GUMARDREN-513736 format. One record per residue (C-alpha): residue in one letter; z, x, y. Coordinates in steps of 0.05 Angstrom, whole numbers. Example, Ala and Ser with C-alpha at 12.3 -4.5 7.8 and 13.67 -1.06 7.14 Angstrom:
BEGIN
- residuo/zz/xx/yy
- A/156/246/-90 .
- S/143/273/-21 .
//
This chain:
BEGIN
- residuo/zz/xx/yy
- M/0/-4/0 .
- K/-19/26/70 .
- A/22/8/136 .
- G/-8/-17/198 .
- L/20/-40/267 .
- F/10/-103/304 .
- D/29/-121/378 .
- H/12/-175/423 .
- I/40/-138/477 .
- G/84/-187/508 .
- R/115/-193/577 .
- A/188/-152/576 .
- D/238/-137/627 .
- G/211/-84/681 .
- P/143/-64/713 .
- L/79/-71/674 .
- S/56/-7/686 .
- R/125/14/644 .
- L/104/-28/590 .
- F/36/-4/579 .
- D/65/73/590 .
- E/121/59/532 .
- R/66/19/483 .
- L/18/84/491 .
- E/78/129/470 .
- F/96/83/419 .
- Y/31/82/383 .
- S/23/159/396 .
- A/90/165/358 .
- A/60/114/303 .
- E/-1/166/290 .
- E/48/221/280 .
- A/85/182/233 .
- G/23/167/190 .
- F/8/93/200 .
- W/-60/77/181 .
- G/-81/29/244 .
- V/-58/-3/307 .
- H/-80/-77/315 .
- I/-78/-111/384 .
- A/-78/-189/394 .
- E/-119/-226/448 .
- H/-90/-279/490 .
- H/-95/-313/553 .
- A/-48/-346/612 .
- S/12/-333/570 .
- P/72/-285/573 .
- V/62/-269/498 .
- N/5/-225/516 .
- M/-3/-178/579 .
- A/-65/-141/550 .
- P/-115/-199/550 .
- S/-171/-142/544 .
- P/-159/-109/481 .
- S/-214/-65/495 .
- L/-180/-35/553 .
- F/-113/-20/514 .
- L/-149/11/466 .
- A/-195/50/500 .
- A/-129/85/534 .
- L/-98/91/467 .
- A/-165/125/436 .
- R/-160/178/488 .
- Q/-93/201/467 .
- T/-98/197/394 .
- K/-143/230/339 .
- T/-135/195/271 .
- I/-100/128/272 .
- R/-150/76/266 .
- L/-157/22/326 .
- G/-175/-49/328 .
- P/-166/-119/364 .
- L/-142/-170/320 .
- C/-177/-204/350 .
- Y/-232/-208/399 .
- L/-244/-282/416 .
- L/-313/-287/413 .
- T/-319/-358/445 .
- L/-291/-323/513 .
- Y/-345/-264/509 .
- S/-418/-264/519 .
- P/-443/-234/458 .
- L/-488/-183/490 .
- R/-427/-160/528 .
- M/-387/-155/467 .
- M/-436/-117/425 .
- E/-433/-66/484 .
- E/-361/-62/488 .
- I/-355/-55/409 .
- A/-405/2/412 .
- M/-366/39/471 .
- L/-302/32/441 .
- D/-331/59/375 .
- H/-355/124/413 .
- L/-294/130/453 .
- S/-247/132/392 .
- H/-299/178/355 .
- G/-312/124/298 .
- R/-238/97/290 .
- L/-251/22/312 .
- E/-238/-40/268 .
- V/-262/-98/295 .
- G/-221/-159/286 .
- V/-260/-229/306 .
- G/-235/-298/316 .
- R/-242/-363/357 .
- G/-181/-371/386 .
- V/-118/-406/357 .
- S/-92/-439/420 .
- P/-133/-500/445 .
- F/-101/-490/515 .
- E/-124/-421/522 .
- L/-193/-442/504 .
- G/-188/-500/554 .
- Y/-170/-451/612 .
- H/-234/-422/598 .
- N/-274/-490/595 .
- V/-284/-476/521 .
- D/-284/-543/474 .
- H/-233/-527/419 .
- S/-269/-575/368 .
- K/-331/-535/382 .
- S/-298/-465/374 .
- R/-313/-455/307 .
- D/-385/-466/313 .
- M/-392/-426/377 .
- F/-350/-365/341 .
- I/-397/-361/284 .
- D/-459/-364/323 .
- A/-436/-307/366 .
- Y/-415/-271/304 .
- K/-481/-276/278 .
- C/-514/-255/349 .
- I/-471/-192/353 .
- R/-484/-169/282 .
- A/-558/-179/292 .
- G/-557/-135/367 .
- M/-514/-79/337 .
- T/-579/-49/295 .
- A/-630/-75/340 .
- D/-667/-32/390 .
- T/-686/-106/424 .
- L/-645/-165/416 .
- N/-680/-226/398 .
- Y/-634/-284/376 .
- E/-636/-361/376 .
- G/-573/-402/353 .
- P/-544/-463/378 .
- Y/-500/-435/432 .
- Y/-531/-366/446 .
- T/-605/-346/456 .
- Y/-629/-281/473 .
- R/-701/-255/480 .
- D/-733/-187/488 .
- V/-664/-155/510 .
- P/-667/-79/505 .
- V/-601/-53/464 .
- E/-585/17/495 .
- L/-516/17/460 .
- H/-505/23/383 .
- P/-439/36/351 .
- A/-420/107/322 .
- Q/-409/73/251 .
- K/-462/48/217 .
- P/-482/-1/213 .
- W/-423/-23/248 .
- P/-349/-22/249 .
- A/-317/-60/195 .
- F/-302/-132/208 .
- W/-232/-161/203 .
- Y/-207/-235/205 .
- G/-139/-261/212 .
- S/-128/-333/192 .
- S/-76/-386/191 .
- N/-116/-435/147 .
- T/-157/-438/84 .
- I/-220/-458/123 .
- G/-217/-394/159 .
- A/-198/-351/100 .
- T/-252/-378/60 .
- W/-306/-359/101 .
- A/-277/-289/114 .
- G/-276/-279/45 .
- E/-349/-302/36 .
- Q/-370/-250/94 .
- G/-334/-193/54 .
- M/-286/-173/113 .
- H/-220/-144/113 .
- F/-163/-197/120 .
- T/-93/-207/145 .
- A/-45/-271/140 .
- N/13/-294/177 .
- G/62/-348/175 .
- P/116/-354/124 .
- T/103/-327/52 .
- D/89/-390/11 .
- F/42/-408/75 .
- A/10/-342/75 .
- R/-2/-343/-1 .
- G/-47/-400/1 .
- N/-89/-368/55 .
- I/-89/-304/21 .
- E/-112/-336/-48 .
- A/-174/-377/-13 .
- F/-190/-304/18 .
- K/-190/-270/-47 .
- A/-225/-325/-85 .
- A/-285/-324/-38 .
- L/-285/-246/-35 .
- A/-289/-250/-109 .
- R/-344/-294/-114 .
- R/-383/-255/-59 .
- G/-374/-190/-101 .
- G/-324/-151/-53 .
- A/-323/-121/16 .
- E/-381/-114/59 .
- Q/-356/-49/77 .
- P/-302/-25/25 .
- K/-250/26/46 .
- A/-228/68/-10 .
- E/-159/76/13 .
- F/-148/3/-3 .
- S/-145/-20/-70 .
- G/-199/-65/-88 .
- G/-242/-42/-30 .
- A/-217/-92/19 .
- A/-152/-92/65 .
- I/-105/-153/49 .
- G/-45/-151/96 .
- A/12/-193/121 .
- L/39/-195/182 .
- R/111/-189/194 .
- N/164/-173/248 .
- I/206/-113/224 .
- V/272/-80/257 .
- L/306/-35/222 .
- A/369/4/232 .
- D/428/37/194 .
- T/465/-19/177 .
- D/436/-98/166 .
- A/492/-118/223 .
- D/462/-73/274 .
- A/390/-90/255 .
- M/407/-160/266 .
- R/443/-152/332 .
- I/381/-114/354 .
- A/333/-164/327 .
- R/371/-231/359 .
- P/347/-222/430 .
- A/281/-198/421 .
- A/261/-257/368 .
- A/286/-308/417 .
- H/249/-280/473 .
- H/183/-270/429 .
- L/192/-344/406 .
- T/197/-368/478 .
- A/135/-335/496 .
- L/96/-354/434 .
- N/115/-426/449 .
- H/106/-425/527 .
- L/35/-463/531 .
- R/58/-516/478 .
- T/120/-527/516 .
- K/81/-533/586 .
- H/34/-578/555 .
- G/90/-623/527 .
- Q/87/-605/456 .
- T/156/-584/448 .
- E/166/-590/372 .
- F/198/-515/368 .
- A/193/-511/291 .
- S/119/-490/291 .
- R/67/-460/333 .
- L/-1/-501/330 .
- N/-16/-498/254 .
- V/27/-443/232 .
- P/98/-467/212 .
- R/155/-426/241 .
- A/235/-428/240 .
- A/266/-437/302 .
- T/325/-386/285 .
- L/326/-311/264 .
- E/365/-326/199 .
- G/304/-384/187 .
- M/257/-331/200 .
- I/275/-282/153 .
- E/294/-335/98 .
- E/210/-356/105 .
- G/193/-283/107 .
- T/160/-281/176 .
- Y/215/-225/197 .
- I/245/-169/156 .
- V/309/-144/190 .
- G/358/-94/163 .
- T/365/-25/134 .
- P/306/8/99 .
- E/335/-16/34 .
- T/341/-84/48 .
- A/273/-84/76 .
- L/241/-51/22 .
- K/271/-108/-23 .
- A/238/-159/20 .
- L/170/-119/23 .
- R/172/-115/-54 .
- S/184/-188/-66 .
- Q/128/-207/-15 .
- A/79/-159/-41 .
- D/84/-184/-111 .
- V/81/-259/-87 .
- L/21/-248/-43 .
- G/-20/-188/-71 .
- T/-25/-154/-13 .
- N/-44/-78/1 .
- Y/-27/-71/71 .
- I/30/-87/115 .
- L/21/-103/187 .
- A/94/-82/219 .
- Y/108/-117/287 .
- M/157/-66/310 .
- M/154/-75/387 .
- F/165/-151/407 .
- G/197/-190/452 .
- N/250/-149/494 .
- L/259/-96/446 .
- S/272/-26/482 .
- L/227/31/468 .
- S/289/69/434 .
- D/300/11/382 .
- G/225/10/367 .
- L/226/84/357 .
- R/286/80/308 .
- S/244/25/262 .
- L/189/69/263 .
- R/220/134/246 .
- L/261/93/188 .
- F/201/66/166 .
- Q/168/132/166 .
- T/220/164/128 .
- E/247/114/78 .
- I/194/63/71 .
- M/126/96/73 .
- P/138/137/12 .
- V/158/81/-26 .
- I/105/32/-14 .
- S/47/83/-16 .
- R/65/81/-89 .
- W/50/9/-96 .
//
């Protein structure tokens, strides 16, 4: 099993410049610790994400790292011109010297899409059309494409990715429709939500991937060739009690940000965020499997149990969330590096 990192880069205390500086420091440390990749979310008009342009943040990170893989998880293709998206992907792949992993999606929040005048009910079809257009353009010298939402004629393509024919595509899904589609495309895949909930999506992905015959761009470092991951908020400390003390305010801060737009729009049911069920307390989130909090020994037991149920070969550790301090995040990182990575690498 490989380990990577996920981040919304949510609002925290202090100036925004410090937030960015500390994240860049954290992910540089993650490279030194041997993490495989960093995956950055895209959200808009919400305190859950202060880096709504993943490309900008990843471009900065690309220039101060050398080996760690970098990717959005995900670009919301419904909010981009496919032509511009192709060009950004190519630029970032070269800036990172071929380390880009391209996560794509349509956008989970109807509120965020609505702010951009995108009809959520049409967003899946828009997303698929944009995805097909981007792939057509990345290997062409002239883009000619006609779809239900996007049409281009005789557009010169001056930028092509460093990786051929393109960087690997990833998909993060919270439903079996998206998971099945991702498997049909041969993508790499991540799931979130409680363990039982995530299992259904992973099983749908695996079934579709098997019917296809495997990943479009296999990665030898992942068993079976396809990365299949689960996203988990992780806080580690020397004692379970200390980890809980650190995690509790950070989890409350993060949940408030996750539910900010739902609350603003009068959807006050706190137990779920859109179609992803989520407990409302730290204890509940630990029980359902979305949070792993404690000593490395406690975390290993939870990770082993979830890996057995889910059949994953990748853990996306979310270690800097809410109002966690950089020092607390780095402590979790170091404990993960020294106590957990050597164990899970043998799974």
